[in-house]
ZADO-1210 file (C-alpha; in nm, 4 decimals, padded with zeros to 6 digits):
<atoms>
<atom x="-01.5956" y="-10.2719" z="03.1199" code="UNK" pos="1"/>
<atom x="-01.5295" y="-09.9031" z="03.1943" code="UNK" pos="2"/>
<atom x="-01.1583" y="-09.9574" z="03.1267" code="UNK" pos="3"/>
<atom x="-01.2424" y="-10.0964" z="02.7824" code="UNK" pos="4"/>
<atom x="-01.4713" y="-09.7999" z="02.7048" code="UNK" pos="5"/>
<atom x="-01.2047" y="-09.5537" z="02.8166" code="UNK" pos="6"/>
<atom x="-00.9471" y="-09.7299" z="02.6001" code="UNK" pos="7"/>
<atom x="-01.1767" y="-09.7088" z="02.2950" code="UNK" pos="8"/>
<atom x="-01.2467" y="-09.3414" z="02.3706" code="UNK" pos="9"/>
<atom x="-00.8743" y="-09.2642" z="02.3900" code="UNK" pos="10"/>
<atom x="-00.8121" y="-09.4546" z="02.0657" code="UNK" pos="11"/>
<atom x="-01.0821" y="-09.2610" z="01.8754" code="UNK" pos="12"/>
<atom x="-01.0191" y="-08.9206" z="02.0359" code="UNK" pos="13"/>
<atom x="-00.8413" y="-08.6663" z="01.8159" code="UNK" pos="14"/>
<atom x="-00.4952" y="-08.5633" z="01.9364" code="UNK" pos="15"/>
<atom x="-00.4787" y="-08.2158" z="02.0836" code="UNK" pos="16"/>
<atom x="-00.2715" y="-07.9896" z="01.8626" code="UNK" pos="17"/>
<atom x="-00.0426" y="-07.7269" z="02.0018" code="UNK" pos="18"/>
<atom x="-00.0860" y="-07.3608" z="01.9105" code="UNK" pos="19"/>
<atom x="00.2150" y="-07.3821" z="01.6780" code="UNK" pos="20"/>
<atom x="00.0716" y="-07.6804" z="01.4937" code="UNK" pos="21"/>
<atom x="-00.2659" y="-07.5098" z="01.4548" code="UNK" pos="22"/>
<atom x="-00.0917" y="-07.1998" z="01.3174" code="UNK" pos="23"/>
<atom x="00.0998" y="-07.4167" z="01.0668" code="UNK" pos="24"/>
<atom x="-00.2259" y="-07.5843" z="00.9607" code="UNK" pos="25"/>
<atom x="-00.4005" y="-07.2487" z="00.9108" code="UNK" pos="26"/>
<atom x="-00.1034" y="-07.1232" z="00.7074" code="UNK" pos="27"/>
<atom x="-00.1133" y="-07.4367" z="00.4912" code="UNK" pos="28"/>
<atom x="-00.4847" y="-07.3946" z="00.4267" code="UNK" pos="29"/>
<atom x="-00.4396" y="-07.0272" z="00.3378" code="UNK" pos="30"/>
<atom x="-00.1573" y="-07.1107" z="00.0963" code="UNK" pos="31"/>
<atom x="-00.3637" y="-07.3842" z="-00.0708" code="UNK" pos="32"/>
<atom x="-00.6825" y="-07.1786" z="-00.0850" code="UNK" pos="33"/>
<atom x="-00.6092" y="-06.9807" z="-00.4074" code="UNK" pos="34"/>
<atom x="-00.5234" y="-07.2973" z="-00.6037" code="UNK" pos="35"/>
<atom x="-00.8259" y="-07.4802" z="-00.4583" code="UNK" pos="36"/>
<atom x="-01.0591" y="-07.1912" z="-00.5494" code="UNK" pos="37"/>
<atom x="-00.9264" y="-07.1820" z="-00.9077" code="UNK" pos="38"/>
<atom x="-00.9628" y="-07.5615" z="-00.9432" code="UNK" pos="39"/>
<atom x="-01.3190" y="-07.5530" z="-00.8085" code="UNK" pos="40"/>
<atom x="-01.4071" y="-07.2648" z="-01.0406" code="UNK" pos="41"/>
<atom x="-01.2547" y="-07.4342" z="-01.3466" code="UNK" pos="42"/>
<atom x="-01.3925" y="-07.7831" z="-01.2830" code="UNK" pos="43"/>
<atom x="-01.6941" y="-07.7176" z="-01.0662" code="UNK" pos="44"/>
<atom x="-01.8661" y="-07.4402" z="-01.2607" code="UNK" pos="45"/>
<atom x="-01.8952" y="-07.6316" z="-01.5936" code="UNK" pos="46"/>
<atom x="-02.0453" y="-07.9274" z="-01.4068" code="UNK" pos="47"/>
<atom x="-02.2943" y="-07.7092" z="-01.2201" code="UNK" pos="48"/>
<atom x="-02.3879" y="-07.5225" z="-01.5399" code="UNK" pos="49"/>
<atom x="-02.4325" y="-07.8519" z="-01.7306" code="UNK" pos="50"/>
<atom x="-02.6640" y="-07.9810" z="-01.4581" code="UNK" pos="51"/>
<atom x="-02.8623" y="-07.6562" z="-01.4768" code="UNK" pos="52"/>
<atom x="-02.8895" y="-07.6766" z="-01.8576" code="UNK" pos="53"/>
<atom x="-02.9981" y="-08.0412" z="-01.8317" code="UNK" pos="54"/>
<atom x="-03.3047" y="-07.9242" z="-01.6372" code="UNK" pos="55"/>
<atom x="-03.4058" y="-07.6824" z="-01.9132" code="UNK" pos="56"/>
<atom x="-03.5789" y="-07.7128" z="-02.2493" code="UNK" pos="57"/>
<atom x="-03.3103" y="-07.5162" z="-02.4326" code="UNK" pos="58"/>
<atom x="-03.2726" y="-07.5400" z="-02.8091" code="UNK" pos="59"/>
<atom x="-03.0617" y="-07.2676" z="-02.9724" code="UNK" pos="60"/>
<atom x="-03.2803" y="-07.2892" z="-03.2842" code="UNK" pos="61"/>
<atom x="-03.5769" y="-07.1799" z="-03.0700" code="UNK" pos="62"/>
<atom x="-03.4236" y="-06.9615" z="-02.7957" code="UNK" pos="63"/>
<atom x="-03.7566" y="-06.8011" z="-02.7098" code="UNK" pos="64"/>
<atom x="-03.9007" y="-07.1356" z="-02.5944" code="UNK" pos="65"/>
<atom x="-03.6486" y="-07.1921" z="-02.3130" code="UNK" pos="66"/>
<atom x="-03.8135" y="-07.3125" z="-01.9928" code="UNK" pos="67"/>
<atom x="-03.7500" y="-07.5178" z="-01.6801" code="UNK" pos="68"/>
<atom x="-03.8658" y="-07.8783" z="-01.7314" code="UNK" pos="69"/>
<atom x="-03.7129" y="-08.0553" z="-01.4303" code="UNK" pos="70"/>
<atom x="-03.6147" y="-08.4153" z="-01.5007" code="UNK" pos="71"/>
<atom x="-03.8059" y="-08.4382" z="-01.8284" code="UNK" pos="72"/>
<atom x="-03.4836" y="-08.4397" z="-02.0337" code="UNK" pos="73"/>
<atom x="-03.3513" y="-08.7348" z="-01.8292" code="UNK" pos="74"/>
<atom x="-03.6743" y="-08.9272" z="-01.8902" code="UNK" pos="75"/>
<atom x="-03.6471" y="-08.8503" z="-02.2624" code="UNK" pos="76"/>
<atom x="-03.2867" y="-08.9691" z="-02.2889" code="UNK" pos="77"/>
<atom x="-03.3175" y="-09.2759" z="-02.0661" code="UNK" pos="78"/>
<atom x="-03.6303" y="-09.3954" z="-02.2486" code="UNK" pos="79"/>
<atom x="-03.4677" y="-09.3570" z="-02.5904" code="UNK" pos="80"/>
<atom x="-03.3397" y="-09.6685" z="-02.7660" code="UNK" pos="81"/>
<atom x="-03.0620" y="-09.4792" z="-02.9467" code="UNK" pos="82"/>
<atom x="-02.9064" y="-09.3819" z="-02.6136" code="UNK" pos="83"/>
<atom x="-02.8988" y="-09.7395" z="-02.4857" code="UNK" pos="84"/>
<atom x="-02.7636" y="-09.8673" z="-02.8177" code="UNK" pos="85"/>
<atom x="-02.4815" y="-09.6144" z="-02.7930" code="UNK" pos="86"/>
<atom x="-02.4301" y="-09.7066" z="-02.4264" code="UNK" pos="87"/>
<atom x="-02.4006" y="-10.0763" z="-02.5178" code="UNK" pos="88"/>
<atom x="-02.1565" y="-09.9983" z="-02.7987" code="UNK" pos="89"/>
<atom x="-01.9476" y="-09.7850" z="-02.5627" code="UNK" pos="90"/>
<atom x="-01.9453" y="-10.0583" z="-02.2978" code="UNK" pos="91"/>
<atom x="-01.8458" y="-10.3205" z="-02.5577" code="UNK" pos="92"/>
<atom x="-01.5590" y="-10.1098" z="-02.6907" code="UNK" pos="93"/>
<atom x="-01.4456" y="-10.0319" z="-02.3340" code="UNK" pos="94"/>
<atom x="-01.4463" y="-10.3909" z="-02.2066" code="UNK" pos="95"/>
<atom x="-01.2878" y="-10.5502" z="-02.5146" code="UNK" pos="96"/>
<atom x="-01.0225" y="-10.2836" z="-02.5735" code="UNK" pos="97"/>
<atom x="-00.9165" y="-10.2630" z="-02.2069" code="UNK" pos="98"/>
<atom x="-00.8971" y="-10.6444" z="-02.1787" code="UNK" pos="99"/>
<atom x="-00.6783" y="-10.6711" z="-02.4903" code="UNK" pos="100"/>
<atom x="-00.4642" y="-10.3787" z="-02.3784" code="UNK" pos="101"/>
<atom x="-00.4079" y="-10.5396" z="-02.0368" code="UNK" pos="102"/>
<atom x="-00.2762" y="-10.8615" z="-02.1933" code="UNK" pos="103"/>
<atom x="-00.0651" y="-10.6913" z="-02.4610" code="UNK" pos="104"/>
<atom x="00.0485" y="-10.4208" z="-02.2181" code="UNK" pos="105"/>
<atom x="00.1671" y="-10.6840" z="-01.9694" code="UNK" pos="106"/>
<atom x="00.3600" y="-10.8661" z="-02.2434" code="UNK" pos="107"/>
<atom x="00.5140" y="-10.5402" z="-02.3642" code="UNK" pos="108"/>
<atom x="00.6020" y="-10.4367" z="-02.0080" code="UNK" pos="109"/>
<atom x="00.7769" y="-10.7706" z="-01.9470" code="UNK" pos="110"/>
<atom x="00.9733" y="-10.7312" z="-02.2703" code="UNK" pos="111"/>
<atom x="01.0791" y="-10.3764" z="-02.1865" code="UNK" pos="112"/>
<atom x="01.1598" y="-10.4746" z="-01.8261" code="UNK" pos="113"/>
<atom x="01.3698" y="-10.7785" z="-01.9190" code="UNK" pos="114"/>
<atom x="01.5437" y="-10.6414" z="-02.2265" code="UNK" pos="115"/>
<atom x="01.9161" y="-10.6212" z="-02.1572" code="UNK" pos="116"/>
<atom x="02.0460" y="-10.5003" z="-02.4963" code="UNK" pos="117"/>
<atom x="01.9144" y="-10.1772" z="-02.6464" code="UNK" pos="118"/>
<atom x="01.6685" y="-10.1212" z="-02.3605" code="UNK" pos="119"/>
<atom x="01.6319" y="-09.7494" z="-02.4333" code="UNK" pos="120"/>
<atom x="01.5716" y="-09.8106" z="-02.8051" code="UNK" pos="121"/>
<atom x="01.3097" y="-10.0806" z="-02.7323" code="UNK" pos="122"/>
<atom x="01.1228" y="-09.8544" z="-02.4884" code="UNK" pos="123"/>
<atom x="01.1328" y="-09.5578" z="-02.7265" code="UNK" pos="124"/>
<atom x="01.0040" y="-09.7586" z="-03.0228" code="UNK" pos="125"/>
<atom x="00.7318" y="-09.9173" z="-02.8101" code="UNK" pos="126"/>
<atom x="00.6034" y="-09.5806" z="-02.6915" code="UNK" pos="127"/>
<atom x="00.5869" y="-09.4147" z="-03.0358" code="UNK" pos="128"/>
<atom x="00.2143" y="-09.4935" z="-03.0931" code="UNK" pos="129"/>
<atom x="00.1201" y="-09.3246" z="-02.7656" code="UNK" pos="130"/>
<atom x="00.3094" y="-09.0115" z="-02.8689" code="UNK" pos="131"/>
<atom x="00.1066" y="-08.9680" z="-03.1889" code="UNK" pos="132"/>
<atom x="-00.1993" y="-08.7423" z="-03.1692" code="UNK" pos="133"/>
<atom x="-00.5144" y="-08.9546" z="-03.1641" code="UNK" pos="134"/>
<atom x="-00.6785" y="-08.7727" z="-03.4560" code="UNK" pos="135"/>
<atom x="-00.3675" y="-08.8166" z="-03.6732" code="UNK" pos="136"/>
<atom x="-00.3483" y="-09.1860" z="-03.5863" code="UNK" pos="137"/>
<atom x="-00.7211" y="-09.2243" z="-03.6601" code="UNK" pos="138"/>
<atom x="-00.6770" y="-09.0677" z="-04.0076" code="UNK" pos="139"/>
<atom x="-00.3897" y="-09.3084" z="-04.0800" code="UNK" pos="140"/>
<atom x="-00.6146" y="-09.6011" z="-03.9865" code="UNK" pos="141"/>
<atom x="-00.8936" y="-09.4610" z="-04.2015" code="UNK" pos="142"/>
<atom x="-00.6654" y="-09.4355" z="-04.5050" code="UNK" pos="143"/>
<atom x="-00.5356" y="-09.7872" z="-04.4342" code="UNK" pos="144"/>
<atom x="-00.8915" y="-09.9243" z="-04.4390" code="UNK" pos="145"/>
<atom x="-01.0037" y="-09.7267" z="-04.7466" code="UNK" pos="146"/>
<atom x="-01.0960" y="-09.9682" z="-05.0291" code="UNK" pos="147"/>
<atom x="-00.8756" y="-09.9706" z="-05.3416" code="UNK" pos="148"/>
<atom x="-00.6081" y="-09.7510" z="-05.1821" code="UNK" pos="149"/>
<atom x="-00.5487" y="-09.8658" z="-04.8230" code="UNK" pos="150"/>
<atom x="-00.2926" y="-10.1393" z="-04.7635" code="UNK" pos="151"/>
<atom x="-00.5022" y="-10.3074" z="-04.4941" code="UNK" pos="152"/>
<atom x="-00.8143" y="-10.3045" z="-04.7133" code="UNK" pos="153"/>
<atom x="-00.6110" y="-10.4601" z="-04.9963" code="UNK" pos="154"/>
<atom x="-00.4707" y="-10.7178" z="-04.7559" code="UNK" pos="155"/>
<atom x="-00.8146" y="-10.8178" z="-04.6242" code="UNK" pos="156"/>
<atom x="-00.9777" y="-10.8244" z="-04.9674" code="UNK" pos="157"/>
<atom x="-01.0067" y="-10.5902" z="-05.2661" code="UNK" pos="158"/>
<atom x="-01.3880" y="-10.5956" z="-05.2548" code="UNK" pos="159"/>
<atom x="-01.4258" y="-10.5509" z="-04.8787" code="UNK" pos="160"/>
<atom x="-01.5298" y="-10.2272" z="-04.7115" code="UNK" pos="161"/>
<atom x="-01.4447" y="-10.2811" z="-04.3465" code="UNK" pos="162"/>
<atom x="-01.5727" y="-09.9469" z="-04.2187" code="UNK" pos="163"/>
<atom x="-01.9172" y="-09.9889" z="-04.3757" code="UNK" pos="164"/>
<atom x="-02.0265" y="-10.2920" z="-04.1691" code="UNK" pos="165"/>
<atom x="-02.0929" y="-10.2789" z="-03.7961" code="UNK" pos="166"/>
<atom x="-01.8904" y="-10.5776" z="-03.6742" code="UNK" pos="167"/>
<atom x="-01.5846" y="-10.5058" z="-03.8856" code="UNK" pos="168"/>
<atom x="-01.6053" y="-10.1299" z="-03.8177" code="UNK" pos="169"/>
<atom x="-01.6173" y="-10.1916" z="-03.4407" code="UNK" pos="170"/>
<atom x="-01.3172" y="-10.4245" z="-03.4770" code="UNK" pos="171"/>
<atom x="-01.1280" y="-10.1515" z="-03.6635" code="UNK" pos="172"/>
<atom x="-01.2153" y="-09.8960" z="-03.3937" code="UNK" pos="173"/>
<atom x="-01.1064" y="-10.1321" z="-03.1148" code="UNK" pos="174"/>
<atom x="-00.7858" y="-10.2091" z="-03.3073" code="UNK" pos="175"/>
<atom x="-00.7070" y="-09.8386" z="-03.3377" code="UNK" pos="176"/>
<atom x="-00.7720" y="-09.7914" z="-02.9648" code="UNK" pos="177"/>
<atom x="-00.5536" y="-10.0883" z="-02.8702" code="UNK" pos="178"/>
<atom x="-00.2691" y="-09.9774" z="-03.1025" code="UNK" pos="179"/>
<atom x="-00.2756" y="-09.6245" z="-02.9606" code="UNK" pos="180"/>
<atom x="-00.3000" y="-09.6879" z="-02.5858" code="UNK" pos="181"/>
<atom x="-00.1328" y="-10.0240" z="-02.5238" code="UNK" pos="182"/>
<atom x="00.2034" y="-09.8442" z="-02.4689" code="UNK" pos="183"/>
<atom x="00.0375" y="-09.6327" z="-02.1959" code="UNK" pos="184"/>
<atom x="-00.0863" y="-09.9493" z="-02.0260" code="UNK" pos="185"/>
<atom x="00.2616" y="-10.1026" z="-02.0607" code="UNK" pos="186"/>
<atom x="00.4210" y="-09.7944" z="-01.9088" code="UNK" pos="187"/>
<atom x="00.2030" y="-09.8168" z="-01.5979" code="UNK" pos="188"/>
<atom x="00.2533" y="-10.1929" z="-01.5663" code="UNK" pos="189"/>
<atom x="00.6298" y="-10.1558" z="-01.6057" code="UNK" pos="190"/>
<atom x="00.6254" y="-09.9257" z="-01.3007" code="UNK" pos="191"/>
<atom x="00.4561" y="-10.2123" z="-01.1159" code="UNK" pos="192"/>
<atom x="00.7180" y="-10.4608" z="-01.2362" code="UNK" pos="193"/>
<atom x="00.9888" y="-10.2408" z="-01.0836" code="UNK" pos="194"/>
<atom x="00.8264" y="-10.3038" z="-00.7422" code="UNK" pos="195"/>
<atom x="00.8777" y="-10.6817" z="-00.7626" code="UNK" pos="196"/>
<atom x="01.1921" y="-10.7673" z="-00.5574" code="UNK" pos="197"/>
<atom x="01.4452" y="-10.9838" z="-00.7423" code="UNK" pos="198"/>
<atom x="01.5230" y="-11.1643" z="-00.4148" code="UNK" pos="199"/>
<atom x="01.1592" y="-11.2746" z="-00.3945" code="UNK" pos="200"/>
<atom x="01.1715" y="-11.4148" z="-00.7477" code="UNK" pos="201"/>
<atom x="01.5001" y="-11.5947" z="-00.6775" code="UNK" pos="202"/>
<atom x="01.3575" y="-11.7434" z="-00.3553" code="UNK" pos="203"/>
<atom x="01.0503" y="-11.8667" z="-00.5427" code="UNK" pos="204"/>
<atom x="01.2724" y="-12.0145" z="-00.8122" code="UNK" pos="205"/>
<atom x="01.4831" y="-12.1955" z="-00.5510" code="UNK" pos="206"/>
<atom x="01.1617" y="-12.3371" z="-00.4023" code="UNK" pos="207"/>
<atom x="01.0837" y="-12.4949" z="-00.7381" code="UNK" pos="208"/>
<atom x="00.8350" y="-12.2412" z="-00.8766" code="UNK" pos="209"/>
<atom x="00.8200" y="-12.2315" z="-01.2543" code="UNK" pos="210"/>
<atom x="00.7932" y="-11.9222" z="-01.4708" code="UNK" pos="211"/>
<atom x="00.4125" y="-11.9194" z="-01.4765" code="UNK" pos="212"/>
<atom x="00.3934" y="-11.9780" z="-01.0987" code="UNK" pos="213"/>
<atom x="00.6378" y="-11.6925" z="-01.0315" code="UNK" pos="214"/>
<atom x="00.4273" y="-11.4695" z="-01.2555" code="UNK" pos="215"/>
<atom x="00.0896" y="-11.5565" z="-01.1005" code="UNK" pos="216"/>
<atom x="00.1910" y="-11.6179" z="-00.7381" code="UNK" pos="217"/>
<atom x="00.4635" y="-11.3577" z="-00.6906" code="UNK" pos="218"/>
<atom x="00.4590" y="-11.0876" z="-00.9562" code="UNK" pos="219"/>
<atom x="00.0843" y="-11.0269" z="-00.9997" code="UNK" pos="220"/>
<atom x="00.0081" y="-10.9852" z="-00.6245" code="UNK" pos="221"/>
<atom x="00.2915" y="-10.7345" z="-00.5871" code="UNK" pos="222"/>
<atom x="00.1804" y="-10.5532" z="-00.9038" code="UNK" pos="223"/>
<atom x="-00.1864" y="-10.5322" z="-00.7992" code="UNK" pos="224"/>
<atom x="-00.1849" y="-10.1553" z="-00.7213" code="UNK" pos="225"/>
<atom x="-00.0202" y="-10.0745" z="-01.0562" code="UNK" pos="226"/>
<atom x="-00.2600" y="-10.3043" z="-01.2436" code="UNK" pos="227"/>
<atom x="-00.5618" y="-10.1397" z="-01.0815" code="UNK" pos="228"/>
<atom x="-00.4322" y="-09.7903" z="-01.1603" code="UNK" pos="229"/>
<atom x="-00.3785" y="-09.8912" z="-01.5239" code="UNK" pos="230"/>
<atom x="-00.7239" y="-10.0511" z="-01.5488" code="UNK" pos="231"/>
<atom x="-00.8972" y="-09.7548" z="-01.3857" code="UNK" pos="232"/>
<atom x="-00.7290" y="-09.4934" z="-01.6031" code="UNK" pos="233"/>
<atom x="-00.7850" y="-09.6844" z="-01.9254" code="UNK" pos="234"/>
<atom x="-01.1448" y="-09.7786" z="-01.8418" code="UNK" pos="235"/>
<atom x="-01.2377" y="-09.4160" z="-01.7732" code="UNK" pos="236"/>
<atom x="-01.0571" y="-09.3032" z="-02.0886" code="UNK" pos="237"/>
<atom x="-01.2038" y="-09.5772" z="-02.3089" code="UNK" pos="238"/>
<atom x="-01.5582" y="-09.5046" z="-02.1897" code="UNK" pos="239"/>
<atom x="-01.5226" y="-09.1483" z="-02.3204" code="UNK" pos="240"/>
<atom x="-01.4069" y="-09.2648" z="-02.6657" code="UNK" pos="241"/>
<atom x="-01.4773" y="-09.0084" z="-02.9363" code="UNK" pos="242"/>
<atom x="-01.1839" y="-08.9342" z="-03.1682" code="UNK" pos="243"/>
<atom x="-01.1423" y="-09.2726" z="-03.3352" code="UNK" pos="244"/>
<atom x="-01.5162" y="-09.3180" z="-03.3931" code="UNK" pos="245"/>
<atom x="-01.5564" y="-08.9629" z="-03.5248" code="UNK" pos="246"/>
<atom x="-01.2775" y="-09.0077" z="-03.7809" code="UNK" pos="247"/>
<atom x="-01.3251" y="-09.3722" z="-03.8802" code="UNK" pos="248"/>
<atom x="-01.7032" y="-09.4042" z="-03.9085" code="UNK" pos="249"/>
<atom x="-01.8625" y="-09.0804" z="-03.7887" code="UNK" pos="250"/>
<atom x="-02.0860" y="-09.2949" z="-03.5699" code="UNK" pos="251"/>
<atom x="-02.2560" y="-09.4645" z="-03.8650" code="UNK" pos="252"/>
<atom x="-02.3363" y="-09.8387" z="-03.8892" code="UNK" pos="253"/>
<atom x="-02.4337" y="-09.8460" z="-03.5192" code="UNK" pos="254"/>
<atom x="-02.0817" y="-09.7580" z="-03.4025" code="UNK" pos="255"/>
<atom x="-02.1750" y="-09.4370" z="-03.2227" code="UNK" pos="256"/>
<atom x="-02.0727" y="-09.4017" z="-02.8592" code="UNK" pos="257"/>
<atom x="-02.2412" y="-09.1969" z="-02.5869" code="UNK" pos="258"/>
<atom x="-01.9903" y="-08.9190" z="-02.6518" code="UNK" pos="259"/>
<atom x="-02.0875" y="-08.9201" z="-03.0201" code="UNK" pos="260"/>
<atom x="-02.4560" y="-08.9004" z="-02.9253" code="UNK" pos="261"/>
<atom x="-02.3795" y="-08.6046" z="-02.7002" code="UNK" pos="262"/>
<atom x="-02.1810" y="-08.4316" z="-02.9758" code="UNK" pos="263"/>
<atom x="-02.4619" y="-08.4819" z="-03.2280" code="UNK" pos="264"/>
<atom x="-02.7224" y="-08.3293" z="-02.9967" code="UNK" pos="265"/>
<atom x="-02.5076" y="-08.0550" z="-02.8450" code="UNK" pos="266"/>
<atom x="-02.3034" y="-07.9315" z="-03.1427" code="UNK" pos="267"/>
<atom x="-02.4881" y="-08.0460" z="-03.4546" code="UNK" pos="268"/>
<atom x="-02.8420" y="-08.0294" z="-03.3182" code="UNK" pos="269"/>
<atom x="-02.7805" y="-07.7188" z="-03.1007" code="UNK" pos="270"/>
<atom x="-03.0010" y="-07.8804" z="-02.8349" code="UNK" pos="271"/>
<atom x="-02.8298" y="-07.7674" z="-02.5164" code="UNK" pos="272"/>
<atom x="-03.0890" y="-07.9284" z="-02.2883" code="UNK" pos="273"/>
<atom x="-03.0652" y="-08.2852" z="-02.4219" code="UNK" pos="274"/>
<atom x="-02.6921" y="-08.2567" z="-02.4917" code="UNK" pos="275"/>
<atom x="-02.6212" y="-08.1383" z="-02.1373" code="UNK" pos="276"/>
<atom x="-02.8373" y="-08.4206" z="-02.0010" code="UNK" pos="277"/>
<atom x="-02.6228" y="-08.6735" z="-02.1879" code="UNK" pos="278"/>
<atom x="-02.3064" y="-08.5034" z="-02.0604" code="UNK" pos="279"/>
<atom x="-02.4297" y="-08.5316" z="-01.7015" code="UNK" pos="280"/>
<atom x="-02.5190" y="-08.8993" z="-01.7530" code="UNK" pos="281"/>
<atom x="-02.1693" y="-08.9690" z="-01.8890" code="UNK" pos="282"/>
<atom x="-02.0226" y="-08.7891" z="-01.5865" code="UNK" pos="283"/>
<atom x="-02.2339" y="-09.0033" z="-01.3530" code="UNK" pos="284"/>
<atom x="-02.1292" y="-09.3229" z="-01.5373" code="UNK" pos="285"/>
<atom x="-01.7598" y="-09.2300" z="-01.5149" code="UNK" pos="286"/>
<atom x="-01.7963" y="-09.1461" z="-01.1444" code="UNK" pos="287"/>
<atom x="-01.9750" y="-09.4800" z="-01.0877" code="UNK" pos="288"/>
<atom x="-01.6915" y="-09.6700" z="-01.2625" code="UNK" pos="289"/>
<atom x="-01.4331" y="-09.4975" z="-01.0415" code="UNK" pos="290"/>
<atom x="-01.6436" y="-09.5684" z="-00.7288" code="UNK" pos="291"/>
<atom x="-01.6758" y="-09.9379" z="-00.8197" code="UNK" pos="292"/>
<atom x="-01.3022" y="-09.9706" z="-00.8803" code="UNK" pos="293"/>
<atom x="-01.2197" y="-09.8104" z="-00.5444" code="UNK" pos="294"/>
<atom x="-01.4801" y="-09.9966" z="-00.3377" code="UNK" pos="295"/>
<atom x="-01.4712" y="-10.3394" z="-00.5032" code="UNK" pos="296"/>
<atom x="-01.0978" y="-10.3758" z="-00.5404" code="UNK" pos="297"/>
<atom x="-01.0219" y="-10.2498" z="-00.1894" code="UNK" pos="298"/>
<atom x="-00.7207" y="-10.0668" z="-00.0553" code="UNK" pos="299"/>
<atom x="-00.5033" y="-10.1398" z="-00.3592" code="UNK" pos="300"/>
<atom x="-00.7188" y="-09.9137" z="-00.5741" code="UNK" pos="301"/>
<atom x="-00.6107" y="-09.5513" z="-00.6169" code="UNK" pos="302"/>
<atom x="-00.7951" y="-09.3100" z="-00.3915" code="UNK" pos="303"/>
<atom x="-00.8999" y="-09.5683" z="-00.1334" code="UNK" pos="304"/>
<atom x="-00.8708" y="-09.4740" z="00.2328" code="UNK" pos="305"/>
<atom x="-00.6748" y="-09.7508" z="00.4029" code="UNK" pos="306"/>
<atom x="-00.6811" y="-09.5696" z="00.7313" code="UNK" pos="307"/>
<atom x="-01.0465" y="-09.6645" z="00.7861" code="UNK" pos="308"/>
<atom x="-00.9794" y="-10.0345" z="00.7518" code="UNK" pos="309"/>
</atoms>
């Protein structure tokens, strides 16, 4: 029994570092300290200040009435139906657009990975949408959907106004998101395809596996880390959607996202207290999404600590 305890103690005990190793570690920490301090100041201070503002009644139209109100702003936002409508719209756009992008991105990645002739040209053309500034792309979509002058509006119907109805406007927003960021998803998935050994695919083929079986039983398991990275990055990005909604609909017809709600309160309404509260809630939601991806999907997710398993 004592032997087992001693073995466990030796396994969990930290190795003793030599004086030289400790000196190298101190030097490394000192060299990293300036960059770490700058990063904390740049990223940490805005977060701390937003949290502080979220605990205040602070409206720039009435600066003399600023006061500490605790969690009252959070109660106001979380009990407001407009916030939850925007949250539902954001979640819908996130889930649908990321799901479509995953399927199309995988197809595009397979095409770019397997193309033998003109591979560079195919990859360049495929990545053009991702290279266009989001606001510029959103304006092009808006002009395309403008009745009587846009080619897509003419194609759908001369009397239709797609951006003036909720369902069709959300579809247009999701379409713009998918068109813009599918190449990014494909780029990440293509990096995962490069990890699949050709010998493994040939062995599966010799064992009688068909194309679909090789894809689901061989390629997808090997690509799991790349797929999770792509899903995590796109989910976090899609949840913060702002540009396309701002240009295409301005948040009208029930298409406003949580970012649009925050912009309306913070910039248009000059209400720093409520706007900061919404910013903090978005930050918490994004952090929760990242936490769920890392904990639910296990060691393949980016940022997971495999050494504890």
